[in-house]
N, C-alpha and C positions, 0 to 999 in steps of 0.2 A: 132535888131537894124535898125534905120532909111536908108532908100535908099540911102539918099544922105551923110548920112557920109561913107558908102560904095564906093560911087563913090569917093569922096573926098581921101578917104582913099587907093584905090586903083590909083586914079592919081598919091597922093604922092608918091604912091610904082613905080611906073613905071616911074615918072619924076627922082625920085632920082637912079634907076638904071639905065638909060638914063645918066642922069650927072655922073654917076661914069662909066659908058662907055667911054663915050667923053674926061673924065678928065683925066681917069687912067693907059692913056698908058706910063707915062714914071715912073709909079710907079713900083717896079720890085717886083715879087712875093715874096721875103724874107722880105718887109718890109710889104706886104698883110698878111703874114702868121700868125704875132702875134694878127691880128686884127680877123682872123678869130677863132683864140684859146679863144682870149677874148668872142667872142662871143658862141662859144662851149657851154663855163663856163658859159657864162649868161642863155642859153638855159637849161643846166642842174640843175641848181640852182631853175630856173623857175617849172623845171618839177617836182623836190622833195618839194619845198614848197605846190604847188599846191595840189600835192599828198598827204603832210602832212595836207594841210588844209581839203580834203578829207575825211582822214580817222580821224581829229575831229568833223567835223561838221555832215558827216554821217556815224557813226562808225555803227549802226545797218546796214544799206544798203550798206555797205560793204561786212559784213557780212554775209548777205542775197546774195549777187553777188555771194560769192564765196560757198557759201552751196547749193544755183539753183540746179537743175538738169539740165544738159543740154539739150537746147530748149527752156524752159520754158521763158514765158513774164516775166521781173522786171520789178514792177512801177519803173519810175523812179521819184526822189522826186522835188520839186520844186525848181530851182535855180542850179540843179546839172547839166545842159547843160552849164550853164554860168559860172560856175568852172571848167566842163570838157574841154572847148574849150581851154582855154590856154596851155594845157596838151598836146592838138593836135597839135597845132602851134608849143610848142619848139621842140616836139617829131620831128616835119617834118625838122623843122632847124637844129637839131641836126644831124638827118639822113644828110641832104646836106653838114655841114660842115666835117661831118667823110666822107661822100663819097668822095668830095674833097682831104681831106688830104690823104686817099688812092690815089687818080687819080693825084694830081700834080707830084710826081715823075716819073710817069709812061710818063706823057706828057710832061716833061723836057729830054726826052730819046727819044723822034721821031724826027726824021730830020723835019718832015714838018710841026710841032708847033713849033720849034725852029727856022723854016725860018719867019715865022709869031708870032714873040713873042711879038709885041706891040698889035694884034689884042687877042694875049690872056691873057695880060696882062688887057685890055681895060674890056674882056669879067669877067677876074676874077672880077677884081674893081666893076665891074656893079653887080657880082652875090652879092659881100659882103655887096655893099650899099642895095640892096635891100633886103636881108636878117637882115641886121642890121636895116633898119625899119620898117619890119616885126617882128623883135624882140623887139624894141620899142614899137609896138602896143600890143605884146602881153603882156609884162610887166603892161601897163597902163591897159589893160583887166583882170589884176589878181588883180585888188582893187576893180574890183563887189563883190568879195565874201567878203570882209570887209566890203564892202558900204551895202550888206546884210544882213551882219551879225549886223551891228549898226541899220539899219532899224528894224530889231526884236527885236533887246536889247529895242529900244525907244519904241516899239509898246508895249512891255511886261511893260514895266515902265509907258505907258501911261494908259493900261489894268489895272494895279494893282493900279494905283493912284485915277482912277475913281472908281475900285469897294473900294478903302478905304472910299472915299468921298459918293458912296453912303450907304456903310454899316455904315456910322458916322450918315449921314441925317434919316435913319430907325431909330437908338436908339434913336435919339433927338426927333421923333413923340414919 
């Protein structure tokens, strides 16, 4: 990925998190939690969809990975790293949301955090915005496998058309 695109993405991620922190002090966690649940659902869907694409696009590679003896190197096909990236990102986001879901009720029982409720709301909302922006990026990255399939299909159609034209010209000679 282009370095400038990464810098812009990280800037937007940090800016979104900061804006969420700055503006989130008045938003109670009870209003934030449905958004965390939506984020969890989206991350799980992306994980499942990209996993299914793995099984469809690389069925032999998937079998090979499972059958390879432990410790042997598995040759990775072209484009598989682009397909794997959304799974990793969605997994991290999903784990973060699950952890927050377990941690939030405990934090609500600790006096120190109750005394600093506004800061906790800001922090929670900042995390929510950051994870949401990250998930949006991950959703967009899931388009890459579709583009790879389209490019491969277009190339195959072009190759077939060229072969047919070549054979047609050969028969005329």
